[in-house]
C-alpha positions as CSV (number, residue, x, y, z in Angstrom):
1,M,33.8,21.9,-14.8
2,L,30.9,20.6,-16.0
3,R,27.5,19.0,-13.6
4,R,26.6,15.8,-14.7
5,R,22.6,15.8,-14.9
6,N,20.9,13.8,-11.8
7,P,19.1,10.7,-13.9
8,F,16.4,10.6,-11.5
9,P,14.9,14.2,-10.8
10,G,12.7,14.6,-7.7
11,V,14.6,11.9,-6.1
12,A,16.6,12.8,-2.7
13,T,18.1,10.9,-0.4
14,V,16.8,11.3,3.4
15,E,17.5,9.8,6.6
16,D,14.8,8.7,8.4
17,R,14.1,8.6,11.9
18,H,15.9,5.1,12.7
19,G,19.0,6.7,11.3
20,K,18.8,4.6,7.4
21,L,19.3,6.4,4.2
22,R,16.4,6.2,1.8
23,H,15.5,7.6,-1.6
24,R,12.4,9.2,-1.8
25,L,10.6,10.6,-4.7
26,R,8.8,14.3,-4.7
27,R,7.4,15.2,-7.8
28,S,4.6,16.5,-9.7
29,V,4.1,14.6,-13.3
30,K,1.2,16.1,-15.1
31,G,-0.8,17.4,-12.1
32,R,-0.6,14.6,-10.4
33,K,1.7,14.8,-7.3
34,V,4.0,11.6,-6.8
35,D,5.2,10.8,-3.0
36,V,7.0,7.8,-2.4
37,Y,9.9,5.7,-1.0
38,L,11.7,3.9,-3.9
39,P,13.5,0.2,-3.0
40,G,17.1,-0.9,-3.0
41,P,20.4,1.1,-3.5
42,Y,20.2,4.1,-5.6
43,G,20.6,3.1,-9.4
44,S,19.9,-0.6,-8.9
45,P,17.9,-2.5,-11.1
46,E,15.1,-2.7,-8.8
47,F,14.9,1.1,-7.8
48,R,14.8,1.9,-11.5
49,Q,12.4,-0.2,-12.1
50,A,10.2,1.2,-8.9
51,Y,11.4,5.3,-10.5
52,E,9.6,4.4,-14.0
53,E,6.5,2.8,-12.0
54,A,5.9,6.0,-9.8
55,I,6.2,8.2,-12.7
56,E,4.0,6.2,-15.1
57,G,1.6,6.2,-12.6
58,A,1.0,2.7,-11.5
59,R,1.4,2.2,-7.3
60,I,4.3,0.5,-5.7
61,A,3.2,-2.7,-4.2
62,S,4.3,-2.5,-0.5
63,R,4.4,-5.4,1.5
64,R,2.7,-5.1,5.4
65,A,4.2,-8.4,6.3
66,Q,7.6,-9.4,7.2
67,A,8.4,-12.7,5.4
68,G,8.5,-16.1,6.9
69,T,5.0,-15.5,8.7
70,V,2.0,-16.7,7.4
71,A,0.7,-12.9,6.6
72,Y,3.6,-12.3,3.9
73,L,2.1,-15.8,2.2
74,I,-1.3,-14.5,2.2
75,E,0.0,-11.4,0.4
76,T,1.9,-13.0,-2.0
């Protein structure tokens, strides 16, 4: 039986302290360490875009404010 190659090297599914499953990318790319949590379900377009940006070196924009607050409107 042949094993399928992982399409996202360096991604591991981990359980956070609240019991939620999250996808974490931990990898060295061209001498630079990448350690980020990727949004969305595994393999979704949002996940794929964040993965590519992390590998390329762009920072993933993370929101600190909750949706529906004035701070959220200021961030956007």
